C-alpha positions in Angstrom: -22.7 -89.5 201.2 -24.6 -88.9 204.4 -25.3 -85.3 203.4 -26.8 -86.5 200.1 -29.0 -89.0 201.8 -30.1 -86.5 204.5 -30.8 -83.9 201.8 -32.8 -86.4 199.7 -34.7 -87.4 202.8 -35.4 -83.8 203.7 -36.7 -83.1 200.2 -38.9 -86.2 200.5 -40.4 -85.0 203.8 -41.1 -81.5 202.4 -42.7 -82.9 199.2 -44.8 -85.4 201.2 -46.0 -82.7 203.6 -47.0 -80.5 200.6 -48.7 -83.3 198.9 -50.7 -84.2 202.0 -52.1 -80.7 202.6 -55.8 -80.7 201.9 -56.8 -78.9 198.7 -59.9 -76.7 199.0 -61.6 -76.2 195.6 -63.4 -72.9 194.8 -65.7 -72.8 191.8 -67.0 -69.4 190.9 -70.3 -68.5 189.2 -68.4 -68.3 185.9 -67.0 -71.8 186.4 -63.4 -70.8 187.0 -61.6 -73.0 189.5 -59.0 -72.1 192.2 -57.4 -74.3 194.8 -56.2 -73.3 198.4 -54.8 -75.0 201.5 -56.4 -72.5 203.9 -60.1 -72.2 204.4 -59.8 -68.5 205.5 -57.9 -67.7 202.3 -60.4 -69.5 200.2 -63.2 -67.6 201.8 -61.5 -64.2 201.5 -60.5 -64.7 197.8 -63.7 -66.4 196.6 -66.1 -64.0 194.9 -69.7 -63.9 196.1 -71.8 -66.7 194.7 -68.9 -69.2 194.7 -69.0 -72.8 195.9 -66.2 -73.9 198.2 -65.6 -77.7 198.4 -63.9 -78.9 201.5 -62.2 -82.3 201.6 -62.4 -84.6 204.7 -60.1 -83.6 207.5 -59.7 -81.0 210.3 -59.4 -77.3 209.5 -58.3 -75.8 212.8 -59.5 -72.4 211.8 -62.1 -69.9 212.9 -63.5 -68.3 209.8 -65.8 -65.3 209.0 -68.1 -65.4 206.0 -69.0 -61.9 204.8 -70.4 -62.7 201.4 -72.9 -65.2 199.9 -71.0 -68.4 199.6 -71.9 -72.1 199.6 -69.5 -74.2 201.7 -69.8 -78.0 201.1 -67.9 -80.6 203.1 -67.9 -84.4 202.9 -70.2 -84.8 205.9 -69.9 -85.1 209.7 -70.8 -88.7 210.2 -67.7 -90.9 210.5 -69.7 -94.0 209.4 -70.6 -92.4 206.1 -67.1 -91.1 205.2 -64.8 -93.8 206.4 -62.3 -93.2 203.6 -62.1 -89.4 203.7 -62.8 -88.6 207.4 -65.4 -86.0 208.3 -64.9 -82.3 207.4 -64.4 -80.4 210.6 -63.7 -76.7 211.3 -63.4 -74.8 214.6 -65.9 -71.9 214.3 -67.7 -70.2 211.6 -69.4 -66.8 211.7 -71.8 -65.4 209.1 -71.8 -61.6 209.1 -73.6 -58.8 207.2 -73.2 -59.5 203.5 -73.4 -63.3 203.8 -77.2 -63.3 203.3 -78.2 -66.5 201.4 -75.0 -68.4 202.3 -75.1 -72.2 202.8 -73.0 -74.5 204.9 -73.5 -78.2 204.1 -71.8 -81.4 205.4 -69.5 -79.9 208.0 -68.8 -80.6 211.6 -68.2 -77.3 213.5 -66.5 -78.1 216.8 -67.9 -74.9 218.5 -70.8 -72.8 217.3 -72.2 -71.5 214.0 -72.6 -67.8 214.7 -75.0 -65.4 212.9 -74.1 -61.7 213.1 -76.6 -59.6 211.1 -77.0 -62.4 208.5 -80.3 -63.6 207.0 -81.3 -66.5 204.9 -78.5 -68.8 206.1 -79.0 -72.5 205.3 -77.4 -75.0 207.6 -77.6 -78.5 206.1 -76.2 -81.9 207.3 -74.0 -80.3 209.9 -72.9 -81.1 213.5 -72.1 -78.3 216.0 -72.7 -77.2 219.6 -75.4 -74.9 218.4 -76.3 -71.8 216.5 -75.7 -68.4 218.2 -77.1 -65.1 217.1 -74.8 -62.3 218.0 -75.6 -58.7 218.8 -79.2 -59.6 219.8 -80.2 -59.7 216.2 -82.7 -62.3 215.1 -82.3 -63.8 211.7 -85.4 -63.2 209.6 -85.0 -66.6 208.0 -82.8 -69.5 209.0 -83.0 -73.0 207.4 -81.7 -75.9 209.4 -82.1 -79.4 207.9 -80.7 -82.8 209.0 -78.3 -81.3 211.6 -77.1 -82.5 215.0 -76.9 -79.6 217.5 -75.7 -80.5 221.0 -77.1 -77.3 222.6 -79.7 -76.1 220.1 -80.4 -72.7 218.6 
């Protein structure tokens, strides 16, 4: 009897853990949808031009964007997303090929890095700052309604 109860409890824990993993939605330019639990996987499998929707919660990942994507979180202000919690990631780097990418409504615990990327739009984000790698200067960078602790 104890084995049955322990087995049932173990199954319950596994199912509860799976159900609580955040679902990242990817919508492609052709309106097909995919769902992932890892931001890095969503970025690597999303075709250029896709929109990635992040739920509230902490994604302890450092990710690299190498294609034109739009990444939308629920916001960084805890007052405005009390129910969902802010969307937070560790680091994000936009590299060559990500020209025209957008990040919106995300708290980045470290820096937003630009590495040979142009036309990046950073909207409603909170981060330490924006760093340009390899001494390259972005030709066009759009920053709107952001909180940057150390600046650009």
